[in-house]
N, C-alpha and C positions, 0 to 999 in steps of 0.2 A: 490378412497378411500372413505370408509364410516366414518361418525362421530362416534368416540368412545372415551373412557377415554383418556385424555391428547391429544386431537386433538385441533388445532387452527382452528376455524370456522369463515369464512368471509362470510358476508351476507349483503343484503339490507333488510330494514324492514319498516313497516308502522304500527302505532298505532292509532286506532280509538276508539271513545267513542260509547255508545250504540245508539246514534242518527246518527251514520255513519260519524260523523265529524272527520277529520284527526287532531289528536293532536300532532303528531311527526312523522317524516319520515327521513330516512337517505338520504342525497344528495349524499354521497359517501359510498362505502361498509365500514362496521365496522367489527371488529374481537373480539372474545372472547375465553377464554380457557375453553374448554368443560371438565366437570368431577366433578361437585359439588363444584366449587370454588366461588360460589356467584357472578359470573360475569354477570349473566343473570337470568331472573325469572326462578325458578326451574321447573315450569310447561312448559315453553318454551324449556328449556334444555332437559326435558324428551321427548318432541315431536321431537327434533332435532336428538336425538340418532339414529344411523344407517341410517341417510339420506346422500345424496351425492350431488355433484355439480349439480345445475339445479332444485333440489327439492324445493317444496314450501310447507310451513306449514301455517295453520291457527289455532290459539289457542284463545279460550275465556278465559279471565282472570276475575274471580270473584274478588271482593275487596280483599279477603284474599290472593289471588294469585298474586296480583299487588301491589298497594299502600296502602292497608289496609282499614279498615272501617273508616268512619268519626268519629272523636272523639270530642264531644262538649267541653270536659274538656281542649282541646288544644286551645280554643278560649278564650282570655282574654282582659279585658278592662283596660288600663293603663292611668295614667295622662299624658297629652301631654308634661309637663315639664320634664318627665323622659327621653325624647329623645332629641338629638341635633336638635334644631329648624331649623337651616339653611338647614339641610339635609332631614328633615322629609317630606315624601310624600307617597301617596298610592302606593302600589306595591313594596316598598323597602323591602329588606329582611335583617335579622340579626340573629345571632346565640345566643341562650339562653340555659339554662339548666333546665331540670325538677328536681323534688324532689330527684331523684336517682342520679343526676349528668350526665345523658345522654344528649348529645348535640342535640338540636332541631333547625331546621331552621324555623323561624317565618317570616310571611309576613304581612305587614301592610295592612288591608283590608278597613279601614275607619278612617277618622279624623273628628271630630266634637265636638263642645261645650267643648273644652279643654280635650277631651278624645281621645284615640287611641285604635282601635280594632286590635289586632295581633292574627294571626292564625297559629298554629304550625302543621296543617294537610298538607300533600302533596296536591297540587292543584287537583289532580285526585283521592284523597282518597274517597272511597265509590263508586266509578264508576265501572261498568262492561266494560271491554275493550276487543277489538279485535286486536290481535297481528298477523300480517302476515309477513313472512319472506321468502326470497329466498336465498338459499345457493349458494354463488358465488366462494368459494374456501374452500378447507379442506387440512390440512397438519399436520404431526406429530409435536407436540410441541417440542421446544428446552428444554434441561435439565434446563437451567437458567429460563425459563418461568414456568416450573413446580414448581421449587424452590420458585419463587416469587409469584406464583399463579395468574399470569396474562400475557397477550400477550405483547411482546416487538416489537417495530418497527411500520411500516405502519398500521394504523387502530387501533393500540393498545397503551400500555402505554410506555411512554419514561422516562428514569431516567435522 
């Protein structure tokens, strides 16, 4: 079976940065619902269309195709006393909102002199990435998966 609209695609993948360093890879196969449901990068989904079990794709993702450009305005310096002292450490993450009310995940990147630097950019924002995937299974999606716009069961979402 070839990958087409409303197919459940199971794959293994690897994501590398432009230096060739592995940023992320699947230890077990993962599944997504194919067909414009925003379950995977659109450029990757486009390359997966019409592929079948055993096919391998390699896609270069420019920042706009991946995690976006790095936005300096998402880096803020806050007073240390604005955070719970007993939990504050570099690398911790918390949710905040921008001026439009959109939820942003912030990461504490530095703590010094009573100030805390928080960054709302994805860690790989601004990076050119190489996404490589091997198709391990393809099946027709169940009606409920199409209705919910994601895969159910092994490798997918569970309610």
